[in-house]
Every structure is written in C-alpha cells, then in structure tokens.
N, C-alpha and C positions, 0 to 999 in steps of 0.2 A: 504493500500500500504506500510505501514511502515515495513521495513526490507525485502521487496521483492527484488529479483535480477531480473532486467529487461534489456533485450537487444533490442536495436532499430537500425535497419539498415537504411541507408540514414539519419543519425542523425545529420548531420552538420548544417542544416538550414531548414527553412520552417516548415512543420508539424513535422518532426523528432525532430528538436530543441525544438519546442513548447511542444511536448510530454515529452521530457527529462526534461525540466525545471519544468513543472507541476508535474511530478512524483517525482522528487527530492524534490520539496517543500512539498510533502506528505510523505516524509521519505523513499522513495525507494532508493535502490542502483542501479544506472543506468549505463549501458555500451552503448556507442554510437559508430557507425562505419561509415566510408565513405572510398572512394578510396584513399584519400590524408592524409597521416600520419601527416604531419606538421599541416594542417588545423584542423584535428580532435583533436590533442593534445592541441592546443591553446584553442579551444572551451571547451574541457573537463575541463581544468584547470579553465576556466572562470565561468562555471556553476556548478562545483562540481561533474562532472561525471568521468568515466574512458573511455578513447578513444583509439580505436585500428583501424588500417586500415583494410579494407576488401573489396574485389571486389566480389559482390554477384553473378556475372556470372561465377566465378571460385569456384567450390565446395571445393577444397583444402583450399582456402582462408577462406571460411565459416567454415570449420572444425577447422582451427586454431583459429578463433574467438570464437567458441564454447569451444574448449579445454582451451584457455587462461582464459575465463570467469569462467569455472568450477574449474580450477586450483586455481584461485585467490579467488573465492567466494563460491565454494563448490556446487553450484546448479544454475539452471535457472528456475525462477518461471513464467516469462512471456517473450515471444519472439514476437517482433513486426516487421513484414516484411513491412517496409515503403519505401524502395528504389524503385524508379520508374522514368521512363522518358516518354516524350510526343513528338509527331510530329505534327507540325502545319497542319491545314486542307489542304489536298492535294488530288486531284483526283487520283484514283488508278493507272491509266496509267502513271502518272507523278512521282510516289513515287520512291525514291532511295531505292532499295531493300536491300542494305547493312544496311540502317537505319531501314528498316522493320524487318530484322533479329535481329538487336540490341534491338528493342522493345520487342521481345519475350525473348531474352537472359536476359534482366533486369526484365521486368514486370512479366514474367511467370517463367523462370528458377531460377531467383533470389529468388522468393517466394518459389519455390519447394525446392531449396537447403537449405534455411533458415528453412523451416518447417521440412525438413527431419532431419537435425542435431538437431534441438530443440526437435523433437519427440524422437529421440534416447536417449537423456539425460532425458527427462521427463518420459519416460517409466521406466528408472532406478529408478526414484524418486517415480513413481506411481501417479504423479500429475503435473499439469502445464497448461498454457494457451498460445495458439498461436493466434495472431491477424494478419490477412492479410489486409493491407490497399489496397483496390482494386480501384474502381471508379464507379460512376453512369453510366459510359460508358459501364460497364459490364451488364447493365440491359436492354439496347435496342440498336439497330443499330443507327449510326449517319453518315449522308453524309459527305464525306471528311475526315472521320476518320476510314477508313476500317481497317488498320493495327493496329492502337492504340486500337480501340474498340475490335478487334479480340484478341489481347493480353490480354485484361482485361476480356473478356468473358472466355478465357481459364483459367485465374487465378481464376475466380468465379467457373468454373466447377471443378477445382482442389480443391478449398476450400470446396465446397459442398461434394465432394467425400471423402475427408480426414475426414470430420466431421462424415460421415457415417462409415468410416473405423475404427475410434477411439471410437465409442460408447462403454460405459462401461469401458473405460480404465482409467478414472479419469482425462483425458486430454480434455480441452475445446478448440474448434476451432471456432473462431469468424471471420466473414467477415465484414469489414466496407466499405461502399459504399458512399463516399462523392461526392456531386456535386461540381462545381467549387469553389476552394478557391485560394487565392492569394499565388503564389508559384514561385520560381525561374525556375520551369519547363517552364514558359511562357516568359522567358527573350528573347528568340529568336523571338517570335511573340506573342503579347498579343491579346487574343480573343476580339471581339467587346464588349462583356458583362463583361469584366474583372473588371470594376468598381463596379459591383454588386456582385462580388465573396465574399465569406466568408473569414474571417481572419483565418490564421493557428491556432491561439490561441483558437478561438471559436470552431473549429473542434476538437482540442485536448481536450478541456474541455468536450465535449460530449462523446468522446471515453473513456476518463478516468472515467467519471460518469457511463458509462455502465459497465466498468470493475469492478467498486466498488459495483455493485448491488449483492445481494445474488444470483440471477439467471440472469446473463447477457443475453441480446439479442444475439443470435448467428448470426443474419443477421441484421446489423445496417445500415439503409439507412439515410444518413445525407443530407437533403435538405436545400437549402438556405431559409431564412425567406420569406414567401409569395409565395414560389415556389409550383406549383401544383404537 
C-alpha cells in the first residue's frame, strides 16, 4: 500500500474512517470524502488524510473529487465506493418512497458515479482497483428490507457486470459483501442483533488484507464470526 493514492467515499466515520486510518498506517496517500466540508477537513487533519466534500449522488461533485485528486497526486490507484445509507425494517406498503429513491441514489448511483470516474482515470493509467462496499443484503432477499436489499442487489449486478466489462484492461473490480457491522447507519434504529455486529475496524482489516494479496478475491463475503 505504500505510496498508493486511494480515494474513499463516505470516509468521515465508521468503515470509511477505519479504512482510511488503516491504509494511512500502511503508507498510503488517502483522500476521504463526505457531504460536509467542515467535518471532513477536521477529520482529515486528525488522521493525516486529504479531505474534500463530495455528494456521491451528484456526478459533477464526483468529477470534481476525481479531478482534484489527480491534480494534487497525479493518479488514483484504488477507489473505494463506501458511501451508503440504510432504512430500518419496514413493510413495503409503509415505506416512504422518497426515502426509497434516496437509497438507490446513494447505494446504486453513488457507486456507479464513483466507479465511472475512477474507471476513466484508471484507463488512462492502464491500471487500478475499484472496490465497491456492497452488503450481504445483496446476496439474498430479506423481509422488511425490500428497498434496501433491492438497492444492494442492483449494486452487486453493476459490480459483476463492470468486472466482466473491464476484463483484460488491467483494472480490478472487487465487490465486498459485509454482514452487519457497527455503523452510524443504524443511529436511527439499531437492529435487535446489533450487539453481535462486527466492528468497523475488523471489517476494514479484512478488506485491506484482501487488497494486499497478489491475487485479491474479486467477491469478498465478510461474515460475522460463527455466522453460517
């Protein structure tokens, strides 16, 4: 990881912050982003990263993040699409569809925009890695999570298809599918099993371990200890 230029969306807390701190500790140059400029600047200074505001649902904002990174550091070696949101378990007929649309804007289109801009730059370089942090919710249906699960299934389909599309390009596409881990996503309502969730740090360690392999797994399923 030493000397690698790495961009992490949703990098202000939780898994994004854990990834940033771990990668910085391994000698990487890390750019973190979130929607809030003041918050991201304070954190960046604290952990030794570069912080820029970015709204992943706005492709122009993602383009600015890409351009600023390349302008400052000359390249992007790894792009981690980590930004995501969640909706507490709700029967379909009771879901606020405005929030349903927002799930897709962040979880799917945020991943699409980040991947697209990273890909444009990485094709110029002839090399690079895109990591999409998806969710185990993309692997099977879940009652009460129709819209969230659908947004993650869509992100998985996108990731799988992009991997096929970029074969032979020198660009690696990784999908990471963590089971529940402790995150601010659940501040609105903590699931009953929240106490058994993994720590963001343990998930970050496993993602980085995979990235450092000579041949990383392209589909990394991250189960909780003891989980079937």
